[in-house]
PDB file of N, CA, C, O and CB in Angstrom:
ATOM      1  N   UNK A   1      -1.392  -8.715   4.021  1.00  0.00           N
ATOM      2  CA  UNK A   1      -0.186  -8.808   3.536  1.00  0.00           C
ATOM      3  C   UNK A   1       1.008  -9.045   4.835  1.00  0.00           C
ATOM      4  O   UNK A   1       0.998  -8.488   5.933  1.00  0.00           O
ATOM      5  CB  UNK A   1      -0.010  -7.482   2.659  1.00  0.00           C
ATOM      6  N   UNK A   2       1.808  -9.846   4.421  1.00  0.00           N
ATOM      7  CA  UNK A   2       2.667 -10.458   5.500  1.00  0.00           C
ATOM      8  C   UNK A   2       3.735  -8.858   5.718  1.00  0.00           C
ATOM      9  O   UNK A   2       4.179  -8.041   4.912  1.00  0.00           O
ATOM     10  CB  UNK A   2       3.660 -12.232   4.813  1.00  0.00           C
ATOM     11  N   UNK A   3       3.810  -8.992   7.178  1.00  0.00           N
ATOM     12  CA  UNK A   3       4.821  -7.699   7.492  1.00  0.00           C
ATOM     13  C   UNK A   3       6.054  -7.915   7.333  1.00  0.00           C
ATOM     14  O   UNK A   3       6.698  -6.980   7.809  1.00  0.00           O
ATOM     15  CB  UNK A   3       4.809  -7.166   8.814  1.00  0.00           C
ATOM     16  N   UNK A   4       6.817  -8.853   6.806  1.00  0.00           N
ATOM     17  CA  UNK A   4       8.224  -9.274   5.775  1.00  0.00           C
ATOM     18  C   UNK A   4       8.148  -8.351   4.742  1.00  0.00           C
ATOM     19  O   UNK A   4       9.095  -7.635   4.417  1.00  0.00           O
ATOM     20  CB  UNK A   4       8.256 -10.904   5.011  1.00  0.00           C
ATOM     21  N   UNK A   5       6.740  -8.339   4.060  1.00  0.00           N
ATOM     22  CA  UNK A   5       6.736  -8.039   2.556  1.00  0.00           C
ATOM     23  C   UNK A   5       6.601  -6.441   2.648  1.00  0.00           C
ATOM     24  O   UNK A   5       7.205  -5.717   1.856  1.00  0.00           O
ATOM     25  CB  UNK A   5       5.390  -8.850   1.631  1.00  0.00           C
ATOM     26  N   UNK A   6       5.725  -5.905   3.720  1.00  0.00           N
ATOM     27  CA  UNK A   6       5.519  -4.469   3.898  1.00  0.00           C
ATOM     28  C   UNK A   6       6.981  -4.138   4.273  1.00  0.00           C
ATOM     29  O   UNK A   6       7.435  -3.376   3.419  1.00  0.00           O
ATOM     30  CB  UNK A   6       4.331  -4.029   5.059  1.00  0.00           C
ATOM     31  N   UNK A   7       7.852  -4.414   5.194  1.00  0.00           N
ATOM     32  CA  UNK A   7       9.244  -4.534   5.733  1.00  0.00           C
ATOM     33  C   UNK A   7      10.176  -3.839   4.400  1.00  0.00           C
ATOM     34  O   UNK A   7      10.586  -2.678   4.391  1.00  0.00           O
ATOM     35  CB  UNK A   7       9.656  -6.354   6.131  1.00  0.00           C
ATOM     36  N   UNK A   8      10.342  -4.636   3.537  1.00  0.00           N
ATOM     37  CA  UNK A   8      11.165  -5.290   2.290  1.00  0.00           C
ATOM     38  C   UNK A   8      10.409  -3.711   1.387  1.00  0.00           C
ATOM     39  O   UNK A   8      11.155  -2.892   0.851  1.00  0.00           O
ATOM     40  CB  UNK A   8      10.551  -7.498   1.601  1.00  0.00           C
ATOM     41  N   UNK A   9       9.095  -3.578   1.386  1.00  0.00           N
ATOM     42  CA  UNK A   9       8.644  -2.984   0.602  1.00  0.00           C
ATOM     43  C   UNK A   9       9.374  -1.447   1.231  1.00  0.00           C
ATOM     44  O   UNK A   9       9.807  -0.708   0.347  1.00  0.00           O
ATOM     45  CB  UNK A   9       7.073  -3.310   0.473  1.00  0.00           C
ATOM     46  N   UNK A  10       9.477  -1.103   2.247  1.00  0.00           N
ATOM     47  CA  UNK A  10      10.137   0.215   3.258  1.00  0.00           C
ATOM     48  C   UNK A  10      11.458   0.175   2.992  1.00  0.00           C
ATOM     49  O   UNK A  10      12.030   1.265   3.007  1.00  0.00           O
ATOM     50  CB  UNK A  10       9.979   0.105   5.006  1.00  0.00           C
ATOM     51  N   UNK A  11      12.132  -0.838   2.739  1.00  0.00           N
ATOM     52  CA  UNK A  11      13.439  -1.260   2.791  1.00  0.00           C
ATOM     53  C   UNK A  11      13.863  -0.926   1.546  1.00  0.00           C
ATOM     54  O   UNK A  11      14.959  -0.367   1.537  1.00  0.00           O
ATOM     55  CB  UNK A  11      13.656  -2.641   3.135  1.00  0.00           C
ATOM     56  N   UNK A  12      13.277  -1.112   0.359  1.00  0.00           N
ATOM     57  CA  UNK A  12      13.749  -0.516  -0.707  1.00  0.00           C
ATOM     58  C   UNK A  12      13.636   0.723  -0.816  1.00  0.00           C
ATOM     59  O   UNK A  12      14.551   1.287  -1.417  1.00  0.00           O
ATOM     60  CB  UNK A  12      13.346  -0.948  -1.633  1.00  0.00           C
ATOM     61  N   UNK A  13      12.648   1.456  -0.355  1.00  0.00           N
ATOM     62  CA  UNK A  13      11.892   2.871  -0.502  1.00  0.00           C
ATOM     63  C   UNK A  13      13.278   3.688   0.103  1.00  0.00           C
ATOM     64  O   UNK A  13      13.793   4.566  -0.590  1.00  0.00           O
ATOM     65  CB  UNK A  13      10.144   3.084   0.591  1.00  0.00           C
ATOM     66  N   UNK A  14      13.818   3.347   1.391  1.00  0.00           N
ATOM     67  CA  UNK A  14      15.115   3.949   1.751  1.00  0.00           C
ATOM     68  C   UNK A  14      16.168   3.515   0.821  1.00  0.00           C
ATOM     69  O   UNK A  14      16.803   4.457   0.345  1.00  0.00           O
ATOM     70  CB  UNK A  14      15.519   3.601   3.155  1.00  0.00           C
ATOM     71  N   UNK A  15      16.516   2.370   0.444  1.00  0.00           N
ATOM     72  CA  UNK A  15      17.557   2.160  -0.987  1.00  0.00           C
ATOM     73  C   UNK A  15      17.632   3.283  -1.446  1.00  0.00           C
ATOM     74  O   UNK A  15      18.485   4.114  -1.133  1.00  0.00           O
ATOM     75  CB  UNK A  15      17.116   1.219  -2.242  1.00  0.00           C
ATOM     76  N   UNK A  16      16.537   3.462  -2.426  1.00  0.00           N
ATOM     77  CA  UNK A  16      16.020   4.102  -3.500  1.00  0.00           C
ATOM     78  C   UNK A  16      16.401   5.766  -3.224  1.00  0.00           C
ATOM     79  O   UNK A  16      16.580   6.500  -4.196  1.00  0.00           O
ATOM     80  CB  UNK A  16      14.376   3.721  -3.615  1.00  0.00           C
ATOM     81  N   UNK A  17      16.496   6.230  -1.986  1.00  0.00           N
ATOM     82  CA  UNK A  17      17.004   7.348  -1.838  1.00  0.00           C
ATOM     83  C   UNK A  17      18.204   7.233  -1.525  1.00  0.00           C
ATOM     84  O   UNK A  17      18.878   8.219  -1.820  1.00  0.00           O
ATOM     85  CB  UNK A  17      16.430   8.035  -1.108  1.00  0.00           C
ATOM     86  N   UNK A  18      18.684   6.490  -1.087  1.00  0.00           N
ATOM     87  CA  UNK A  18      20.595   6.874  -0.726  1.00  0.00           C
ATOM     88  C   UNK A  18      21.027   6.124  -2.570  1.00  0.00           C
ATOM     89  O   UNK A  18      21.974   6.605  -3.192  1.00  0.00           O
ATOM     90  CB  UNK A  18      21.703   5.354   1.409  1.00  0.00           C
ATOM     91  N   UNK A  19      20.446   5.336  -2.981  1.00  0.00           N
ATOM     92  CA  UNK A  19      21.447   4.859  -4.757  1.00  0.00           C
ATOM     93  C   UNK A  19      20.047   4.236  -5.402  1.00  0.00           C
ATOM     94  O   UNK A  19      18.923   3.898  -5.033  1.00  0.00           O
ATOM     95  CB  UNK A  19      23.237   3.099  -4.664  1.00  0.00           C
ATOM     96  N   UNK A  20      20.837   4.303  -6.585  1.00  0.00           N
ATOM     97  CA  UNK A  20      19.820   3.707  -7.633  1.00  0.00           C
ATOM     98  C   UNK A  20      19.878   2.075  -7.470  1.00  0.00           C
ATOM     99  O   UNK A  20      20.852   1.323  -7.421  1.00  0.00           O
ATOM    100  CB  UNK A  20      20.264   4.190  -9.305  1.00  0.00           C
ATOM    101  N   UNK A  21      18.510   1.816  -7.406  1.00  0.00           N
ATOM    102  CA  UNK A  21      18.176   0.328  -7.413  1.00  0.00           C
ATOM    103  C   UNK A  21      18.633  -0.357  -8.497  1.00  0.00           C
ATOM    104  O   UNK A  21      18.609   0.158  -9.615  1.00  0.00           O
ATOM    105  CB  UNK A  21      16.803   0.067  -7.361  1.00  0.00           C
ATOM    106  N   UNK A  22      19.144  -1.713  -8.256  1.00  0.00           N
ATOM    107  CA  UNK A  22      19.370  -2.609  -9.503  1.00  0.00           C
ATOM    108  C   UNK A  22      18.017  -2.982  -9.939  1.00  0.00           C
ATOM    109  O   UNK A  22      16.955  -2.710  -9.380  1.00  0.00           O
ATOM    110  CB  UNK A  22      20.274  -3.957  -9.219  1.00  0.00           C
ATOM    111  N   UNK A  23      18.221  -3.674 -11.069  1.00  0.00           N
ATOM    112  CA  UNK A  23      17.083  -4.078 -11.999  1.00  0.00           C
ATOM    113  C   UNK A  23      16.333  -5.048 -11.174  1.00  0.00           C
ATOM    114  O   UNK A  23      15.152  -4.818 -10.915  1.00  0.00           O
ATOM    115  CB  UNK A  23      17.561  -4.736 -13.440  1.00  0.00           C
ATOM    116  N   UNK A  24      16.829  -5.949 -10.805  1.00  0.00           N
ATOM    117  CA  UNK A  24      16.228  -6.944  -9.801  1.00  0.00           C
ATOM    118  C   UNK A  24      15.240  -6.447  -8.650  1.00  0.00           C
ATOM    119  O   UNK A  24      14.047  -6.721  -8.519  1.00  0.00           O
ATOM    120  CB  UNK A  24      17.379  -7.602  -9.107  1.00  0.00           C
ATOM    121  N   UNK A  25      16.321  -5.378  -7.585  1.00  0.00           N
ATOM    122  CA  UNK A  25      15.136  -4.619  -6.976  1.00  0.00           C
ATOM    123  C   UNK A  25      14.389  -3.668  -7.343  1.00  0.00           C
ATOM    124  O   UNK A  25      13.788  -3.079  -6.445  1.00  0.00           O
ATOM    125  CB  UNK A  25      15.367  -4.182  -6.106  1.00  0.00           C
ATOM    126  N   UNK A  26      14.210  -3.269  -8.606  1.00  0.00           N
ATOM    127  CA  UNK A  26      13.244  -2.638  -9.347  1.00  0.00           C
ATOM    128  C   UNK A  26      11.833  -3.320  -9.202  1.00  0.00           C
ATOM    129  O   UNK A  26      10.790  -2.927  -8.679  1.00  0.00           O
ATOM    130  CB  UNK A  26      13.700  -2.604 -10.749  1.00  0.00           C
ATOM    131  N   UNK A  27      12.257  -4.758 -10.006  1.00  0.00           N
ATOM    132  CA  UNK A  27      11.300  -5.572 -10.497  1.00  0.00           C
ATOM    133  C   UNK A  27      10.700  -5.958  -9.063  1.00  0.00           C
ATOM    134  O   UNK A  27       9.473  -5.953  -8.973  1.00  0.00           O
ATOM    135  CB  UNK A  27      11.872  -6.797 -11.482  1.00  0.00           C
ATOM    136  N   UNK A  28      11.472  -6.299  -7.910  1.00  0.00           N
ATOM    137  CA  UNK A  28      11.160  -6.588  -6.848  1.00  0.00           C
ATOM    138  C   UNK A  28       9.855  -5.609  -6.037  1.00  0.00           C
ATOM    139  O   UNK A  28       8.866  -5.903  -5.364  1.00  0.00           O
ATOM    140  CB  UNK A  28      12.431  -6.620  -6.286  1.00  0.00           C
ATOM    141  N   UNK A  29      10.211  -4.871  -6.314  1.00  0.00           N
ATOM    142  CA  UNK A  29       9.832  -3.662  -5.726  1.00  0.00           C
ATOM    143  C   UNK A  29       8.360  -3.325  -6.231  1.00  0.00           C
ATOM    144  O   UNK A  29       7.390  -3.119  -5.502  1.00  0.00           O
ATOM    145  CB  UNK A  29      10.883  -2.542  -6.082  1.00  0.00           C
ATOM    146  N   UNK A  30       8.386  -3.308  -7.674  1.00  0.00           N
ATOM    147  CA  UNK A  30       7.027  -3.338  -8.392  1.00  0.00           C
ATOM    148  C   UNK A  30       6.012  -4.092  -8.064  1.00  0.00           C
ATOM    149  O   UNK A  30       4.887  -3.705  -7.748  1.00  0.00           O
ATOM    150  CB  UNK A  30       7.125  -3.633  -9.557  1.00  0.00           C
ATOM    151  N   UNK A  31       6.562  -5.619  -8.165  1.00  0.00           N
ATOM    152  CA  UNK A  31       5.939  -6.845  -7.748  1.00  0.00           C
ATOM    153  C   UNK A  31       5.183  -6.667  -6.500  1.00  0.00           C
ATOM    154  O   UNK A  31       3.978  -6.863  -6.339  1.00  0.00           O
ATOM    155  CB  UNK A  31       6.929  -7.907  -7.581  1.00  0.00           C
ATOM    156  N   UNK A  32       6.170  -6.216  -5.520  1.00  0.00           N
ATOM    157  CA  UNK A  32       5.454  -6.051  -3.910  1.00  0.00           C
ATOM    158  C   UNK A  32       4.708  -4.903  -3.881  1.00  0.00           C
ATOM    159  O   UNK A  32       3.906  -5.021  -2.954  1.00  0.00           O
ATOM    160  CB  UNK A  32       6.526  -5.890  -2.604  1.00  0.00           C
ATOM    161  N   UNK A  33       4.564  -3.779  -4.475  1.00  0.00           N
ATOM    162  CA  UNK A  33       3.858  -2.661  -4.477  1.00  0.00           C
ATOM    163  C   UNK A  33       2.264  -3.180  -5.227  1.00  0.00           C
ATOM    164  O   UNK A  33       1.159  -2.841  -4.804  1.00  0.00           O
ATOM    165  CB  UNK A  33       4.808  -1.439  -5.324  1.00  0.00           C
ATOM    166  N   UNK A  34       2.485  -3.926  -6.225  1.00  0.00           N
ATOM    167  CA  UNK A  34       1.481  -4.526  -6.858  1.00  0.00           C
ATOM    168  C   UNK A  34       0.772  -5.276  -5.957  1.00  0.00           C
ATOM    169  O   UNK A  34      -0.386  -4.925  -5.731  1.00  0.00           O
ATOM    170  CB  UNK A  34       1.886  -5.249  -7.895  1.00  0.00           C
ATOM    171  N   UNK A  35       1.202  -6.198  -5.417  1.00  0.00           N
ATOM    172  CA  UNK A  35       0.635  -7.233  -4.374  1.00  0.00           C
ATOM    173  C   UNK A  35      -0.302  -6.455  -3.239  1.00  0.00           C
ATOM    174  O   UNK A  35      -1.438  -6.695  -2.829  1.00  0.00           O
ATOM    175  CB  UNK A  35       1.977  -8.047  -3.574  1.00  0.00           C
ATOM    176  N   UNK A  36       0.530  -5.563  -2.954  1.00  0.00           N
ATOM    177  CA  UNK A  36      -0.003  -4.410  -1.624  1.00  0.00           C
ATOM    178  C   UNK A  36      -1.240  -3.660  -2.274  1.00  0.00           C
ATOM    179  O   UNK A  36      -2.371  -3.695  -1.790  1.00  0.00           O
ATOM    180  CB  UNK A  36       1.382  -3.001  -1.116  1.00  0.00           C
ATOM    181  N   UNK A  37      -0.944  -3.082  -3.251  1.00  0.00           N
ATOM    182  CA  UNK A  37      -2.263  -2.606  -3.730  1.00  0.00           C
ATOM    183  C   UNK A  37      -3.698  -3.166  -4.232  1.00  0.00           C
ATOM    184  O   UNK A  37      -4.738  -2.514  -4.319  1.00  0.00           O
ATOM    185  CB  UNK A  37      -1.941  -2.047  -4.558  1.00  0.00           C
ATOM    186  N   UNK A  38      -3.478  -4.684  -4.574  1.00  0.00           N
ATOM    187  CA  UNK A  38      -4.282  -5.246  -5.220  1.00  0.00           C
ATOM    188  C   UNK A  38      -5.006  -5.809  -3.740  1.00  0.00           C
ATOM    189  O   UNK A  38      -6.153  -6.255  -3.760  1.00  0.00           O
ATOM    190  CB  UNK A  38      -3.650  -6.227  -6.414  1.00  0.00           C
ATOM    191  N   UNK A  39      -4.325  -5.745  -2.656  1.00  0.00           N
ATOM    192  CA  UNK A  39      -5.018  -6.020  -1.022  1.00  0.00           C
ATOM    193  C   UNK A  39      -5.769  -5.075  -0.620  1.00  0.00           C
ATOM    194  O   UNK A  39      -6.873  -5.377  -0.166  1.00  0.00           O
ATOM    195  CB  UNK A  39      -4.041  -6.133   0.191  1.00  0.00           C
ATOM    196  N   UNK A  40      -5.279  -3.398  -0.699  1.00  0.00           N
ATOM    197  CA  UNK A  40      -5.600  -2.562  -0.479  1.00  0.00           C
ATOM    198  C   UNK A  40      -7.256  -2.683  -1.281  1.00  0.00           C
ATOM    199  O   UNK A  40      -8.384  -2.520  -0.816  1.00  0.00           O
ATOM    200  CB  UNK A  40      -4.511  -1.659  -0.749  1.00  0.00           C
ATOM    201  N   UNK A  41      -6.928  -2.925  -2.218  1.00  0.00           N
ATOM    202  CA  UNK A  41      -8.381  -2.289  -2.963  1.00  0.00           C
ATOM    203  C   UNK A  41      -8.986  -3.335  -2.847  1.00  0.00           C
ATOM    204  O   UNK A  41     -10.102  -3.097  -3.309  1.00  0.00           O
ATOM    205  CB  UNK A  41      -8.469  -1.724  -4.559  1.00  0.00           C
ATOM    206  N   UNK A  42      -8.933  -4.822  -2.366  1.00  0.00           N
ATOM    207  CA  UNK A  42      -9.813  -6.011  -2.097  1.00  0.00           C
ATOM    208  C   UNK A  42     -10.417  -5.380  -0.798  1.00  0.00           C
ATOM    209  O   UNK A  42     -11.638  -5.266  -0.681  1.00  0.00           O
ATOM    210  CB  UNK A  42      -8.987  -7.599  -1.905  1.00  0.00           C
ATOM    211  N   UNK A  43      -9.633  -5.012   0.083  1.00  0.00           N
ATOM    212  CA  UNK A  43     -10.466  -4.439   0.936  1.00  0.00           C
ATOM    213  C   UNK A  43     -11.028  -3.403   1.170  1.00  0.00           C
ATOM    214  O   UNK A  43     -11.625  -3.094   2.201  1.00  0.00           O
ATOM    215  CB  UNK A  43     -10.199  -4.508   1.610  1.00  0.00           C
ATOM    216  N   UNK A  44     -10.871  -2.794   0.216  1.00  0.00           N
ATOM    217  CA  UNK A  44     -11.681  -1.261  -0.009  1.00  0.00           C
ATOM    218  C   UNK A  44     -13.348  -1.939  -0.692  1.00  0.00           C
ATOM    219  O   UNK A  44     -14.417  -1.401  -0.405  1.00  0.00           O
ATOM    220  CB  UNK A  44     -10.541   0.081  -1.576  1.00  0.00           C
ATOM    221  N   UNK A  45     -13.265  -2.901  -1.400  1.00  0.00           N
ATOM    222  CA  UNK A  45     -14.445  -3.134  -1.940  1.00  0.00           C
ATOM    223  C   UNK A  45     -15.104  -4.531  -1.261  1.00  0.00           C
ATOM    224  O   UNK A  45     -15.689  -5.326  -1.997  1.00  0.00           O
ATOM    225  CB  UNK A  45     -14.227  -3.186  -3.485  1.00  0.00           C
ATOM    226  N   UNK A  46     -14.988  -4.756   0.034  1.00  0.00           N
ATOM    227  CA  UNK A  46     -15.425  -5.419   0.879  1.00  0.00           C
ATOM    228  C   UNK A  46     -16.384  -4.337   1.828  1.00  0.00           C
ATOM    229  O   UNK A  46     -17.404  -4.714   2.406  1.00  0.00           O
ATOM    230  CB  UNK A  46     -14.255  -6.151   1.492  1.00  0.00           C
ATOM    231  N   UNK A  47     -16.003  -3.306   1.864  1.00  0.00           N
ATOM    232  CA  UNK A  47     -16.763  -2.173   2.707  1.00  0.00           C
ATOM    233  C   UNK A  47     -17.644  -1.809   2.145  1.00  0.00           C
ATOM    234  O   UNK A  47     -18.363  -0.933   2.625  1.00  0.00           O
ATOM    235  CB  UNK A  47     -16.169  -1.045   3.070  1.00  0.00           C
TER     236      UNK A  47
END
């Protein structure tokens, strides 16, 4: 996964602690997390 996407996941996580996320931010966060988890699972299956 690209570093920019991981940075965005972290940024949204920090924002969530400060304030409520907008619906668009929640959707973006869910999509990024799903992509990240899919890549982690694929890496684990290769081992």
